[in-house]
N, C-alpha and C positions, 0 to 999 in steps of 0.2 A: 809183160805185153810191148812189143816197140808199136812207134807210130808210122814208121816208116817203111816202106818195101824197095827191097834191092832186084835191079834188073840187071842182066851180064848183055852188055852190047860188043859189037866189035871194037869199039873204039875203047871199052873199058865199063866198070860201073858203075851204075848211076842210082842215087838213092831219091826218093820221090815219095811225097806224102802217099800213105794207107789211103784206101777208096775210103773208109770210113771218116777221116778226118774232112772237114771242109774248109774253105778259105778262112772264115773267120775266127776258127782258131788259133789262127798265126796273129792276129791282131791283136797288140796289146791294149789293155782296157784303160781309157781316159784316165787322167788322175783328174781328183777333183780340185786341186789347187792350181791358181793364176802363175804361171811362170813368166814374167816379162820384163824382171829386170837385168840388165847389163852387167856384169863384173865390177865396172865404174861406178855404177847407180848404187849397186848393193853395198860396195865400199862405201861410199859417200854419206849413204845412211846411217853405218854403221862409226862414221867418224875415222875411218881407216884408209890407208891408200890400197888402191888396187893390187898392189903387188905382194900385200901384206895377207890379201882373201886369197890370193893364188898360190901363196907358197903356203898356208894352212890347209887348203884344198889339197895341194899335191902330197902333202905329208900324211894327213888323216883321212881324206876322200870326203871332207866336209870343213863347213867353218862352224864350228862351237854346235854341232849335231844338224846344221841347214844344210843340207844336198840338194847343188843344183841340177839343173835338167841338161846333159851334155847334148850339143847338138852335132849334125854330121861335119861340121866346117871347124871341130875342135873348140868352138866359142861354148861359155855356158852360160844359162838364163837361170837367175833366182827367184826363187817365189816371191810374190808380193806380198804375203804375211809374215817376211821373215822376221821382223821386229818384234812382233807380236809373238810369233816362236820361241826366240830369244830371250824375251822378257818373261814368258810363262815359264820356261826352263828355269832360269834364274830364279822367280818366286815360289817354284816347286821343290829345289835344293836349298832352298834356303838361307842361299851366299847373300853378301852383301855387296 
């Protein structure tokens, strides 16, 4: 089942939402986490340089499992609880 209908106009084909879909179905659900740390602030909390965080993110899409929220202006916002997330992951894996 498709969620879009297609109509043919003189200028070309237009895809538009099916009548059964409402505007709310296009809005992403808000995240329960708070993202307010810049890359520099996130790097300072992790005792590394910002370029280290950016390199790791560009390579793997995260910084050791912590994923940022990308903004339309290509900047990244990192979660406030990132240190707790990294510590919990380390304790869970049992690494020293």
